[in-house]
C-alpha positions, -999 to +999 in steps of 0.1 A: +003+001-001+013+036-007+021+055+024+003+087+034+039+099+029+037+096-008+002+108-006+017+141+008+041+147-017+017+142-046-007+164-031+023+190-025+035+191-058-002+193-074-007+223-048+027+237-060+012+236-099+031+206-105+025+177-130+025+144-112+019+107-127-003+082-107-015+047-114-052+046-124-074+019-135-057+008-168-029+030-175-005+055-158-022+091-158-004+125-157-024+148-132-027+183-121-047+209-104-075+215-132-077+251-122-040+257-127-037+269-165+000+268-157+000+228-148-022+221-174-005+240-200+027+217-191+006+189-194-005+197-231+033+200-236+044+168-220+017+152-239+022+170-272-019+176-272-038+202-284-055+224-262-092+220-279-095+184-273-099+189-237-091+164-207-107+141-182-112+148-145-113+121-119-128+124-082-137+101-055-167+117-046-200+128-059-192+164-037-162+170-056-179+174-087-212+187-069-215+218-094-219+195-124-241+171-105-268+195-096-284+203-133-287+165-136-326+148-140-332+116-120-327+095-154-294+109-156-283+107-119-294+069-126-269+063-150-243+082-134-253+059-099-248+029-118-216+034-128-200+050-103-176+045-085-161+028-113-139+029-150-165+050-166-162+087-177-187+104-184-193+136-207-212+163-181-228+195-193-212+222-176-239+243-179-225+268-146-190+269-164-175+255-128-146+241-153-124+259-170-126+264-203-091+249-208-102+216-191-128+213-217-111+223-247-136+230-273-166+214-258-191+223-236-190+194-214-168+179-197-153+145-197-156+130-158-155+098-136-156+089-100-127+061-096-129+030-075-090+031-079-080+032-041-046+054-048-070+073-072-097+081-044-067+088-015-053+110-036-086+130-047-096+127-011-067+147+001-068+174-022-104+177-018-113+179-051-108+164-086-075+159-106-068+162-142-068+123-155-053+123-189-027+092-200+010+093-191+018+094-229+034+114-255+012+115-286+011+087-310+026+061-284+011+037-262+005+046-223+022+039-196+014+003-178+048+010-155+063+034-135+094+028-156+078+039-188+064+069-173+100+075-162+116+065-198+085+090-216+090+122-190+124+120-173+124+144-146+100+169-164+075+154-137+070+170-105+061+137-085+055+102-099+034+086-065+040+048-066+012+018-069-002-006-090-029-002-118-062-015-118-078-044-132-088-025-159-071-033-195-079-009-215-085+034-209-122+042-195-152+045-220-163+075-225-205+081-227-223+112-234-247+119-203-272+133-224-274+111-252-259+081-234-239+074-267-204+057-267-178+083-275-150+060-268-149+024-262 
């Protein structure tokens, strides 16, 4: 089990507008404070990813994303309840513009999941809110599935690498649109 010391170091790095790597359900992820433009820009640079594609947020509790949940109707809440916590990412409308544009990219909705991964949950609980969650890889190469591969991809460019193990999923999370219930990414 990852120690509180490691969690505290990861939290400190995020709070200082740094970028961390951490294990998720299927692959290693890069994360940062979603409200820090400079940290998000560093993720774009590391991944060689254009801003307009948007990024995923991961949380450990419904309360962490309450402004996105409040406008949902009963049917939408049921969809979320049936899949969270777990390896399911939903595109949620951001009607109140709670999430910064640099997270949403060119979209009006934001990709969000509530993770069942114990380390991701501990990290988000310690931060008291969501964190950016994007696969740890530069564009056009496979996502990292080991801590060594994270280091090979990014070397010393990360502010912290949180030790731990991947979850049991074999592929990154499915993405579905909450309004249409259509699968966007398998």
